[in-house]
C-alpha positions in Angstrom: -38.2 183.1 -77.4 -37.0 179.7 -76.5 -38.4 178.0 -73.4 -36.1 176.5 -70.9 -36.2 173.0 -72.4 -35.2 174.3 -75.8 -32.5 176.6 -74.2 -31.1 173.6 -72.6 -31.1 171.6 -75.5 -29.5 174.4 -77.7 -26.7 174.8 -75.1 -26.1 171.1 -75.3 -26.2 170.9 -79.0 -23.6 173.4 -79.4 -21.4 171.9 -76.7 -21.8 168.6 -78.4 -20.4 170.0 -81.5 -17.1 170.7 -79.6 -16.8 167.1 -79.3 -17.7 166.4 -83.0 -20.9 164.9 -82.0 -23.5 167.4 -82.9 -25.2 165.3 -85.7 -25.6 162.2 -83.6 -26.7 164.0 -80.5 -29.1 166.3 -82.4 -30.8 163.4 -84.1 -31.1 161.3 -80.9 -32.6 164.2 -79.1 -35.1 164.9 -81.8 -36.2 161.3 -81.5 -37.1 161.8 -77.8 -40.8 161.6 -77.1 -42.0 163.5 -74.1 -40.4 166.5 -72.3 -36.8 167.4 -72.6 -35.1 167.7 -69.2 -31.6 168.1 -68.0 -31.7 164.2 -67.0 -32.9 163.4 -70.7 -30.1 165.5 -72.2 -27.4 164.1 -70.1 -28.7 160.7 -70.9 -28.8 161.2 -74.6 -25.4 162.7 -74.6 -23.9 159.7 -72.9 -25.6 157.3 -75.3 -24.1 159.1 -78.1 -20.7 158.7 -76.9 -20.4 162.3 -75.4 -18.2 163.0 -72.4 -21.0 164.2 -70.2 -18.8 166.1 -67.7 -17.1 167.8 -70.5 -20.4 168.5 -72.1 -21.5 170.1 -68.8 -18.5 172.4 -68.8 -18.8 173.3 -72.4 -22.3 174.2 -72.0 -21.4 176.9 -69.5 -18.9 178.5 -71.9 -19.8 182.1 -72.5 -19.0 181.6 -76.2 -22.2 179.3 -76.5 -24.3 182.0 -74.6 -23.1 184.5 -77.2 -23.8 182.3 -80.3 -27.3 181.7 -78.9 -27.9 185.3 -78.2 -26.7 186.2 -81.7 -29.1 183.8 -83.2 -32.1 184.9 -81.0 -31.4 188.5 -82.0 -31.1 187.6 -85.8 -34.5 185.9 -85.4 -36.1 188.5 -83.7 -34.8 191.3 -86.3 -36.1 189.0 -89.0 -39.4 188.4 -87.2 -39.0 184.7 -87.1 -41.0 183.8 -83.9 -41.2 180.0 -84.1 -39.7 176.9 -85.7 -39.0 175.9 -88.3 -37.8 179.1 -89.8 -35.5 179.1 -92.9 -33.6 181.8 -94.8 -33.0 180.7 -98.5 -31.3 183.1 -100.6 -33.3 186.5 -100.3 -36.3 184.8 -98.7 -37.5 184.1 -95.3 -39.8 181.2 -94.7 -41.6 181.2 -91.4 -43.2 177.7 -90.5 -43.3 174.5 -92.2 -42.9 174.1 -95.8 -43.4 171.1 -98.2 -40.3 169.3 -98.8 -40.5 169.6 -102.7 -41.1 173.4 -102.4 -38.1 173.7 -100.0 -35.8 171.9 -102.4 -37.0 174.1 -105.2 -36.4 177.1 -103.3 -33.0 175.9 -102.4 -32.3 175.1 -106.1 -33.4 178.5 -107.2 -31.1 180.3 -104.6 -28.1 178.0 -105.7 -28.6 179.3 -109.3 -28.5 182.9 -108.3 
């Protein structure tokens, strides 16, 4: 289950997508050292060109809650309890994986 900082970041990331800024926001947030707080999320949002007031409104959209709830339910059903977690073709990978192994699994899945 996501903790409060992760839940906040997930809401903000999905809301950032509505402004076409998911990639830059996600990359900037992942580069943060230290705790993720509401203040940090909004500062990063502003620095990546997001309209922070719109972001706040979008974060409260029930559709974002539904999307995150569906993701949590799927992870629970697949017994994915942490990050990272990958579904590659018919395989579930729980935890970190070597980049070369990941590339090989993706290539194999694409062949099928």
